[in-house]
Structures are given as C-alpha cells and as structure tokens.
Backbone atoms as SQL, in Angstrom:
CREATE TABLE atoms (id INTEGER PRIMARY KEY, chain TEXT, resi INTEGER, resn TEXT, atom TEXT, x REAL, y REAL, z REAL);
INSERT INTO atoms VALUES
  (1, 'A', 1, 'TYR', 'N', 135.083, 72.367, 38.504),
  (2, 'A', 1, 'TYR', 'CA', 135.854, 71.802, 37.452),
  (3, 'A', 1, 'TYR', 'C', 137.014, 72.841, 36.918),
  (4, 'A', 2, 'ALA', 'N', 136.297, 73.904, 36.467),
  (5, 'A', 2, 'ALA', 'CA', 137.236, 74.903, 35.714),
  (6, 'A', 2, 'ALA', 'C', 138.286, 75.495, 36.797),
  (7, 'A', 3, 'ARG', 'N', 137.778, 75.923, 37.947),
  (8, 'A', 3, 'ARG', 'CA', 138.843, 76.392, 38.898),
  (9, 'A', 3, 'ARG', 'C', 140.044, 75.450, 38.981),
  (10, 'A', 4, 'GLU', 'N', 139.860, 74.055, 39.044),
  (11, 'A', 4, 'GLU', 'CA', 141.100, 73.153, 39.340),
  (12, 'A', 4, 'GLU', 'C', 141.664, 72.846, 37.865),
  (13, 'A', 5, 'SER', 'N', 140.792, 72.992, 37.004),
  (14, 'A', 5, 'SER', 'CA', 141.650, 72.609, 35.685),
  (15, 'A', 5, 'SER', 'C', 142.795, 73.387, 35.170),
  (16, 'A', 6, 'GLU', 'N', 143.673, 72.868, 34.361),
  (17, 'A', 6, 'GLU', 'CA', 144.764, 73.567, 33.793),
  (18, 'A', 6, 'GLU', 'C', 144.349, 74.105, 32.364),
  (19, 'A', 7, 'SER', 'N', 143.225, 73.827, 31.777),
  (20, 'A', 7, 'SER', 'CA', 142.784, 74.319, 30.840),
  (21, 'A', 7, 'SER', 'C', 142.542, 75.899, 31.188),
  (22, 'A', 8, 'THR', 'N', 142.589, 76.551, 30.140),
  (23, 'A', 8, 'THR', 'CA', 142.241, 78.086, 30.260),
  (24, 'A', 8, 'THR', 'C', 141.082, 78.664, 29.492),
  (25, 'A', 9, 'GLU', 'N', 140.252, 77.784, 28.554),
  (26, 'A', 9, 'GLU', 'CA', 139.051, 77.992, 27.951),
  (27, 'A', 9, 'GLU', 'C', 137.960, 76.769, 27.969),
  (28, 'A', 10, 'PHE', 'N', 136.784, 77.335, 28.274),
  (29, 'A', 10, 'PHE', 'CA', 135.807, 76.652, 28.595),
  (30, 'A', 10, 'PHE', 'C', 134.609, 77.095, 27.823),
  (31, 'A', 11, 'ILE', 'N', 133.733, 76.001, 27.430),
  (32, 'A', 11, 'ILE', 'CA', 132.475, 76.271, 26.864),
  (33, 'A', 11, 'ILE', 'C', 131.426, 75.855, 27.919),
  (34, 'A', 12, 'ILE', 'N', 130.631, 76.993, 28.176),
  (35, 'A', 12, 'ILE', 'CA', 129.711, 76.912, 29.261),
  (36, 'A', 12, 'ILE', 'C', 128.296, 76.560, 28.624),
  (37, 'A', 13, 'ALA', 'N', 127.720, 75.016, 28.666),
  (38, 'A', 13, 'ALA', 'CA', 126.431, 74.559, 27.980),
  (39, 'A', 13, 'ALA', 'C', 125.244, 74.651, 29.142),
  (40, 'A', 14, 'THR', 'N', 125.375, 75.597, 29.795),
  (41, 'A', 14, 'THR', 'CA', 124.110, 75.917, 30.947),
  (42, 'A', 14, 'THR', 'C', 123.520, 77.097, 30.960),
  (43, 'A', 15, 'GLU', 'N', 122.997, 77.621, 31.883),
  (44, 'A', 15, 'GLU', 'CA', 122.364, 78.857, 31.957),
  (45, 'A', 15, 'GLU', 'C', 123.545, 79.927, 32.010),
  (46, 'A', 16, 'LYS', 'N', 123.302, 80.990, 31.083),
  (47, 'A', 16, 'LYS', 'CA', 124.503, 81.859, 30.928),
  (48, 'A', 16, 'LYS', 'C', 125.109, 82.514, 31.805),
  (49, 'A', 17, 'GLU', 'N', 123.984, 82.754, 32.713),
  (50, 'A', 17, 'GLU', 'CA', 124.555, 83.774, 34.109),
  (51, 'A', 17, 'GLU', 'C', 125.511, 83.026, 34.779),
  (52, 'A', 18, 'LEU', 'N', 125.436, 81.699, 34.776),
  (53, 'A', 18, 'LEU', 'CA', 126.669, 81.070, 35.303),
  (54, 'A', 18, 'LEU', 'C', 128.041, 81.143, 34.580),
  (55, 'A', 19, 'CYS', 'N', 128.135, 81.708, 33.322),
  (56, 'A', 19, 'CYS', 'CA', 129.196, 81.973, 32.660),
  (57, 'A', 19, 'CYS', 'C', 129.701, 83.204, 33.198),
  (58, 'A', 20, 'TYR', 'N', 128.741, 84.258, 33.371),
  (59, 'A', 20, 'TYR', 'CA', 129.166, 85.386, 34.024),
  (60, 'A', 20, 'TYR', 'C', 129.895, 85.437, 35.241),
  (61, 'A', 21, 'ARG', 'N', 129.233, 84.711, 35.936),
  (62, 'A', 21, 'ARG', 'CA', 129.757, 84.276, 37.400),
  (63, 'A', 21, 'ARG', 'C', 131.251, 83.918, 37.466),
  (64, 'A', 22, 'MET', 'N', 131.453, 82.823, 36.533),
  (65, 'A', 22, 'MET', 'CA', 132.802, 82.158, 36.282),
  (66, 'A', 22, 'MET', 'C', 133.921, 83.268, 35.948),
  (67, 'A', 23, 'LYS', 'N', 133.259, 83.803, 34.820),
  (68, 'A', 23, 'LYS', 'CA', 134.338, 85.029, 34.493),
  (69, 'A', 23, 'LYS', 'C', 134.787, 85.992, 35.398),
  (70, 'A', 24, 'LYS', 'N', 133.710, 86.306, 36.394),
  (71, 'A', 24, 'LYS', 'CA', 134.107, 87.293, 37.493),
  (72, 'A', 24, 'LYS', 'C', 135.078, 86.588, 38.506),
  (73, 'A', 25, 'GLU', 'N', 134.981, 85.279, 38.847),
  (74, 'A', 25, 'GLU', 'CA', 135.453, 84.160, 39.763),
  (75, 'A', 25, 'GLU', 'C', 136.960, 84.099, 39.297),
  (76, 'A', 26, 'MET', 'N', 137.011, 83.988, 37.793),
  (77, 'A', 26, 'MET', 'CA', 138.290, 83.273, 37.460),
  (78, 'A', 26, 'MET', 'C', 138.736, 84.250, 36.253),
  (79, 'A', 27, 'PRO', 'N', 139.188, 85.390, 36.392),
  (80, 'A', 27, 'PRO', 'CA', 139.245, 86.304, 35.177),
  (81, 'A', 27, 'PRO', 'C', 140.488, 85.910, 34.366),
  (82, 'A', 28, 'GLU', 'N', 141.382, 84.887, 34.807),
  (83, 'A', 28, 'GLU', 'CA', 142.495, 84.609, 33.878),
  (84, 'A', 28, 'GLU', 'C', 142.241, 83.549, 32.827),
  (85, 'A', 29, 'LYS', 'N', 140.952, 82.882, 33.200),
  (86, 'A', 29, 'LYS', 'CA', 140.283, 81.972, 32.168),
  (87, 'A', 29, 'LYS', 'C', 139.222, 82.611, 31.365),
  (88, 'A', 30, 'LYS', 'N', 138.888, 82.150, 30.137),
  (89, 'A', 30, 'LYS', 'CA', 137.911, 82.385, 29.216),
  (90, 'A', 30, 'LYS', 'C', 136.737, 81.532, 29.257),
  (91, 'A', 31, 'PHE', 'N', 135.722, 81.914, 29.406),
  (92, 'A', 31, 'PHE', 'CA', 134.412, 81.226, 29.416),
  (93, 'A', 31, 'PHE', 'C', 133.678, 81.746, 28.362),
  (94, 'A', 32, 'TYR', 'N', 132.896, 80.863, 27.538),
  (95, 'A', 32, 'TYR', 'CA', 131.945, 81.046, 26.276),
  (96, 'A', 32, 'TYR', 'C', 130.859, 80.126, 26.438),
  (97, 'A', 33, 'ALA', 'N', 129.659, 81.137, 26.657),
  (98, 'A', 33, 'ALA', 'CA', 128.351, 80.444, 26.805),
  (99, 'A', 33, 'ALA', 'C', 127.712, 80.349, 25.554),
  (100, 'A', 34, 'ILE', 'N', 127.224, 79.270, 25.405),
  (101, 'A', 34, 'ILE', 'CA', 126.422, 78.684, 24.395),
  (102, 'A', 34, 'ILE', 'C', 125.396, 79.761, 23.910),
  (103, 'A', 35, 'LYS', 'N', 124.858, 79.969, 22.791),
  (104, 'A', 35, 'LYS', 'CA', 123.761, 81.004, 22.252),
  (105, 'A', 35, 'LYS', 'C', 122.246, 80.601, 22.797),
  (106, 'A', 36, 'ASN', 'N', 121.505, 81.488, 23.353),
  (107, 'A', 36, 'ASN', 'CA', 120.442, 81.252, 23.811),
  (108, 'A', 36, 'ASN', 'C', 120.359, 80.307, 25.060),
  (109, 'A', 37, 'ALA', 'N', 121.336, 80.385, 25.813),
  (110, 'A', 37, 'ALA', 'CA', 121.475, 79.357, 27.146),
  (111, 'A', 37, 'ALA', 'C', 120.743, 80.032, 27.947),
  (112, 'A', 38, 'ILE', 'N', 119.439, 80.332, 27.838),
  (113, 'A', 38, 'ILE', 'CA', 118.527, 80.682, 28.917),
  (114, 'A', 38, 'ILE', 'C', 117.627, 79.824, 29.654),
  (115, 'A', 39, 'CYS', 'N', 117.193, 79.579, 30.875),
  (116, 'A', 39, 'CYS', 'CA', 116.443, 78.809, 31.369),
  (117, 'A', 39, 'CYS', 'C', 115.331, 79.415, 31.954),
  (118, 'A', 40, 'PRO', 'N', 114.064, 79.545, 31.409),
  (119, 'A', 40, 'PRO', 'CA', 112.875, 80.129, 31.547),
  (120, 'A', 40, 'PRO', 'C', 112.654, 79.905, 33.285),
  (121, 'A', 41, 'THR', 'N', 112.604, 78.731, 33.793),
  (122, 'A', 41, 'THR', 'CA', 112.510, 78.199, 34.925),
  (123, 'A', 41, 'THR', 'C', 113.228, 78.891, 36.024),
  (124, 'A', 42, 'MET', 'N', 114.465, 78.871, 35.428),
  (125, 'A', 42, 'MET', 'CA', 115.391, 79.537, 36.437),
  (126, 'A', 42, 'MET', 'C', 115.158, 81.097, 36.684),
  (127, 'A', 43, 'LYS', 'N', 114.665, 81.665, 35.712),
  (128, 'A', 43, 'LYS', 'CA', 114.443, 83.208, 35.638),
  (129, 'A', 43, 'LYS', 'C', 113.354, 83.587, 36.307),
  (130, 'A', 44, 'LYS', 'N', 112.547, 82.358, 36.781),
  (131, 'A', 44, 'LYS', 'CA', 111.390, 82.733, 37.663),
  (132, 'A', 44, 'LYS', 'C', 111.679, 82.881, 39.290),
  (133, 'A', 45, 'ILE', 'N', 112.944, 82.226, 39.432),
  (134, 'A', 45, 'ILE', 'CA', 113.578, 82.385, 40.799),
  (135, 'A', 45, 'ILE', 'C', 114.156, 84.052, 41.225),
  (136, 'A', 46, 'THR', 'N', 113.325, 84.344, 42.325),
  (137, 'A', 46, 'THR', 'CA', 114.232, 85.529, 42.756),
  (138, 'A', 46, 'THR', 'C', 114.369, 85.474, 44.148),
  (139, 'A', 47, 'LEU', 'N', 115.338, 86.549, 44.710),
  (140, 'A', 47, 'LEU', 'CA', 115.717, 86.477, 46.199),
  (141, 'A', 47, 'LEU', 'C', 114.485, 86.584, 47.135),
  (142, 'A', 48, 'GLU', 'N', 113.534, 87.428, 46.447),
  (143, 'A', 48, 'GLU', 'CA', 112.233, 87.488, 47.662),
  (144, 'A', 48, 'GLU', 'C', 111.607, 86.342, 47.779),
  (145, 'A', 49, 'LYS', 'N', 111.502, 85.532, 46.569),
  (146, 'A', 49, 'LYS', 'CA', 110.893, 84.050, 46.776),
  (147, 'A', 49, 'LYS', 'C', 111.375, 83.169, 47.608),
  (148, 'A', 50, 'VAL', 'N', 112.811, 82.966, 47.224),
  (149, 'A', 50, 'VAL', 'CA', 113.808, 82.130, 48.058),
  (150, 'A', 50, 'VAL', 'C', 113.339, 82.807, 49.647),
  (151, 'A', 51, 'ILE', 'N', 113.627, 83.687, 49.957),
  (152, 'A', 51, 'ILE', 'CA', 113.282, 84.252, 51.247),
  (153, 'A', 51, 'ILE', 'C', 112.075, 83.707, 51.994),
  (154, 'A', 52, 'LYS', 'N', 111.095, 84.093, 51.091),
  (155, 'A', 52, 'LYS', 'CA', 109.546, 83.694, 51.419),
  (156, 'A', 52, 'LYS', 'C', 109.411, 82.226, 51.838),
  (157, 'A', 53, 'SER', 'N', 109.984, 81.389, 50.835),
  (158, 'A', 53, 'SER', 'CA', 110.207, 80.210, 51.080),
  (159, 'A', 53, 'SER', 'C', 110.715, 79.402, 52.026),
  (160, 'A', 54, 'LEU', 'N', 111.899, 80.245, 52.458),
  (161, 'A', 54, 'LEU', 'CA', 112.453, 79.629, 53.740),
  (162, 'A', 54, 'LEU', 'C', 111.967, 80.171, 55.085),
  (163, 'A', 55, 'GLU', 'N', 111.278, 81.162, 55.000),
  (164, 'A', 55, 'GLU', 'CA', 110.467, 81.746, 56.032),
  (165, 'A', 55, 'GLU', 'C', 109.219, 80.853, 56.559),
  (166, 'A', 56, 'ILE', 'N', 108.461, 80.520, 55.238),
  (167, 'A', 56, 'ILE', 'CA', 107.436, 79.708, 55.751),
  (168, 'A', 56, 'ILE', 'C', 107.552, 78.365, 55.343),
  (169, 'A', 57, 'MET', 'N', 108.654, 77.790, 54.776),
  (170, 'A', 57, 'MET', 'CA', 109.074, 76.531, 54.515),
  (171, 'A', 57, 'MET', 'C', 107.992, 75.844, 53.851),
  (172, 'A', 58, 'LYS', 'N', 107.466, 76.619, 52.796),
  (173, 'A', 58, 'LYS', 'CA', 106.846, 76.097, 51.764),
  (174, 'A', 58, 'LYS', 'C', 107.024, 76.528, 50.505),
  (175, 'A', 59, 'PRO', 'N', 106.968, 75.930, 49.187),
  (176, 'A', 59, 'PRO', 'CA', 106.287, 74.498, 49.157),
  (177, 'A', 59, 'PRO', 'C', 107.162, 73.477, 49.495),
  (178, 'A', 60, 'GLU', 'N', 106.353, 72.424, 50.195),
  (179, 'A', 60, 'GLU', 'CA', 107.051, 71.206, 50.671),
  (180, 'A', 60, 'GLU', 'C', 107.169, 70.235, 49.454),
  (181, 'A', 61, 'ILE', 'N', 108.564, 69.755, 49.065),
  (182, 'A', 61, 'ILE', 'CA', 108.885, 68.945, 48.117),
  (183, 'A', 61, 'ILE', 'C', 109.160, 67.548, 48.559),
  (184, 'A', 62, 'LYS', 'N', 108.282, 66.487, 48.385),
  (185, 'A', 62, 'LYS', 'CA', 108.699, 65.072, 48.683),
  (186, 'A', 62, 'LYS', 'C', 109.428, 64.224, 47.668),
  (187, 'A', 63, 'LEU', 'N', 110.500, 63.777, 48.154),
  (188, 'A', 63, 'LEU', 'CA', 111.177, 62.991, 46.921),
  (189, 'A', 63, 'LEU', 'C', 111.425, 61.708, 47.668),
  (190, 'A', 64, 'ASP', 'N', 111.488, 60.593, 46.424),
  (191, 'A', 64, 'ASP', 'CA', 112.012, 59.374, 46.818),
  (192, 'A', 64, 'ASP', 'C', 113.331, 59.166, 47.105),
  (193, 'A', 65, 'GLY', 'N', 113.658, 58.030, 48.086),
  (194, 'A', 65, 'GLY', 'CA', 115.014, 58.117, 48.550),
  (195, 'A', 65, 'GLY', 'C', 116.073, 57.721, 47.453),
  (196, 'A', 66, 'ASP', 'N', 115.487, 57.265, 46.381),
  (197, 'A', 66, 'ASP', 'CA', 116.503, 56.973, 45.212),
  (198, 'A', 66, 'ASP', 'C', 116.939, 58.241, 44.539),
  (199, 'A', 67, 'ILE', 'N', 115.884, 58.940, 44.298),
  (200, 'A', 67, 'ILE', 'CA', 116.174, 60.313, 43.877),
  (201, 'A', 67, 'ILE', 'C', 117.257, 60.987, 44.715),
  (202, 'A', 68, 'ILE', 'N', 116.679, 61.155, 45.777),
  (203, 'A', 68, 'ILE', 'CA', 117.689, 61.826, 46.893),
  (204, 'A', 68, 'ILE', 'C', 119.180, 61.406, 46.807),
  (205, 'A', 69, 'ALA', 'N', 119.345, 60.030, 46.467),
  (206, 'A', 69, 'ALA', 'CA', 120.642, 59.547, 46.662),
  (207, 'A', 69, 'ALA', 'C', 121.437, 60.034, 45.402),
  (208, 'A', 70, 'ARG', 'N', 120.642, 59.828, 44.443),
  (209, 'A', 70, 'ARG', 'CA', 121.267, 60.125, 42.897),
  (210, 'A', 70, 'ARG', 'C', 121.640, 61.644, 42.833),
  (211, 'A', 71, 'ALA', 'N', 120.825, 62.461, 43.414),
  (212, 'A', 71, 'ALA', 'CA', 121.137, 63.909, 43.560),
  (213, 'A', 71, 'ALA', 'C', 122.052, 64.505, 44.478),
  (214, 'A', 72, 'LYS', 'N', 122.445, 63.697, 45.341),
  (215, 'A', 72, 'LYS', 'CA', 123.123, 64.286, 46.338),
  (216, 'A', 72, 'LYS', 'C', 124.802, 64.827, 45.841),
  (217, 'A', 73, 'LYS', 'N', 125.386, 63.916, 44.909),
  (218, 'A', 73, 'LYS', 'CA', 126.750, 64.294, 44.480),
  (219, 'A', 73, 'LYS', 'C', 126.698, 65.529, 43.642),
  (220, 'A', 74, 'PRO', 'N', 125.783, 65.643, 42.614),
  (221, 'A', 74, 'PRO', 'CA', 125.741, 66.763, 41.646),
  (222, 'A', 74, 'PRO', 'C', 125.428, 67.996, 42.629),
  (223, 'A', 75, 'LEU', 'N', 124.598, 67.930, 43.644),
  (224, 'A', 75, 'LEU', 'CA', 124.225, 68.916, 44.584),
  (225, 'A', 75, 'LEU', 'C', 125.267, 69.425, 45.343),
  (226, 'A', 76, 'GLU', 'N', 126.086, 68.680, 45.948),
  (227, 'A', 76, 'GLU', 'CA', 127.325, 68.973, 46.614),
  (228, 'A', 76, 'GLU', 'C', 128.293, 69.567, 45.439),
  (229, 'A', 77, 'ARG', 'N', 128.381, 69.360, 44.506),
  (230, 'A', 77, 'ARG', 'CA', 129.338, 69.770, 43.501),
  (231, 'A', 77, 'ARG', 'C', 128.887, 71.323, 43.098),
  (232, 'A', 78, 'MET', 'N', 127.537, 71.579, 42.878),
  (233, 'A', 78, 'MET', 'CA', 126.991, 73.000, 42.714),
  (234, 'A', 78, 'MET', 'C', 127.262, 73.826, 43.910),
  (235, 'A', 79, 'LEU', 'N', 127.172, 73.073, 45.137),
  (236, 'A', 79, 'LEU', 'CA', 127.523, 73.995, 46.313),
  (237, 'A', 79, 'LEU', 'C', 128.690, 74.266, 46.378),
  (238, 'A', 80, 'ASN', 'N', 129.793, 73.598, 46.050),
  (239, 'A', 80, 'ASN', 'CA', 131.013, 73.789, 46.265),
  (240, 'A', 80, 'ASN', 'C', 131.719, 74.750, 45.207),
  (241, 'A', 81, 'ILE', 'N', 130.927, 74.957, 44.223),
  (242, 'A', 81, 'ILE', 'CA', 131.276, 76.200, 43.389),
  (243, 'A', 81, 'ILE', 'C', 131.225, 77.427, 43.962),
  (244, 'A', 82, 'GLY', 'N', 130.147, 77.836, 44.517),
  (245, 'A', 82, 'GLY', 'CA', 129.917, 78.781, 45.743),
  (246, 'A', 82, 'GLY', 'C', 130.883, 79.115, 46.897),
  (247, 'A', 83, 'ARG', 'N', 131.643, 78.076, 47.345),
  (248, 'A', 83, 'ARG', 'CA', 132.827, 78.078, 48.406),
  (249, 'A', 83, 'ARG', 'C', 133.759, 78.556, 47.900);
C-alpha cells in the first residue's frame, strides 16, 4: 500500500521490524512504528528454523478449506511487498 500511495507518512501498527524494512525500501517516505510493536511469536522464527522446516517439511499444518480461501488474499499481498 505504502509503495503505491501518494501519501508520504504512515503509521505502522504491526511488528516494528516491518517499519525498518519499509524505511529502507522507501527512504523518501516516513514511517512511524507504534510503541511496543513487538510480536514475541515472530521473534521465535529464525532463518535456521525456516531452513530446517523446509528440509524436513515439518511441522505439517492442516487447514480447513475455508481458512485457506480467506487467507489467500492477505498472504498474496504480503508476498507482493517483498517483490
């Protein structure tokens, strides 16, 4: 959203590390992270854990088709941020 928006200032109300990344990718815009925007669950994810999970394909998570359908659009938006 921020990349295509004509606005130049944004309040980021999610994990503060995302704010750092956006500042780096769009230095012409200003991003403000909310105080204490830290997700303890996301902090547990490491590159090593991701690599291991991809190598052994575990843990396996099974989701209901309805949840998959509802999650598809936001996941695609998140992936597009990295492109």
